[in-house]
C-alpha positions, -999 to 999 in steps of 0.1 A, spaced: 371 -17 -727 384 -6 -693 371 25 -677 397 48 -662 387 68 -632 409 96 -622 412 119 -593 427 153 -592 441 165 -559 455 199 -551 485 200 -528 502 230 -513 535 227 -496 543 257 -474 572 260 -450 563 268 -414 582 301 -415 564 313 -446 545 346 -440 514 358 -457 498 393 -457 460 394 -457 458 399 -495 483 371 -501 464 347 -478 432 356 -497 448 347 -530 462 315 -516 431 301 -500 403 315 -521 385 334 -492 379 371 -493 393 395 -467 359 397 -449 359 360 -444 394 359 -432 387 388 -408 357 368 -395 381 338 -389 404 361 -369 374 374 -349 364 338 -341 399 330 -330 405 305 -358 434 325 -372 459 345 -350 479 369 -371 507 390 -359 500 428 -361 474 451 -348 452 459 -378 443 441 -410 468 462 -429 496 451 -406 486 414 -402 511 387 -410 499 351 -410 522 321 -405 524 291 -429 500 271 -407 473 298 -414 471 287 -450 463 251 -440 437 264 -415 421 288 -440 419 261 -467 402 238 -442 378 266 -432 371 273 -469 362 236 -475 339 235 -445 321 266 -456 318 255 -492 312 217 -489 291 217 -457 277 252 -459 289 260 -423 288 295 -408 319 310 -392 310 299 -356 305 263 -369 338 264 -387 355 277 -356 340 249 -335 349 221 -360 385 233 -364 389 236 -326 376 201 -321 399 187 -349 428 204 -332 418 189 -299 416 154 -315 450 158 -330 465 169 -297 449 139 -279 461 115 -305 496 129 -301 495 125 -263 482 90 -267 509 81 -291 536 95 -268 522 76 -238 521 43 -257 558 45 -266 569 49 -230 
């Protein structure tokens, strides 16, 4: 008898112009407000607005917050480690993009 192995993936499609308040982003990514405020303090997230009550996060913030949540949960990283990893991943993506553009010239 054949064994069936299945995988379940979660996918979230968010338009770039989607905006999240702090409570909405908490619900969407599974982090609490203190964790998201720590990500803002580390420079990982950059909301518009002057205070947490006024913050508005763009659609890309959900992707970043979900990645941060996975790093904290799966690898037990602290906020500074998460910030460093996400910064390095962004740098790698930027360098790959530059390399791809230079190879097509």
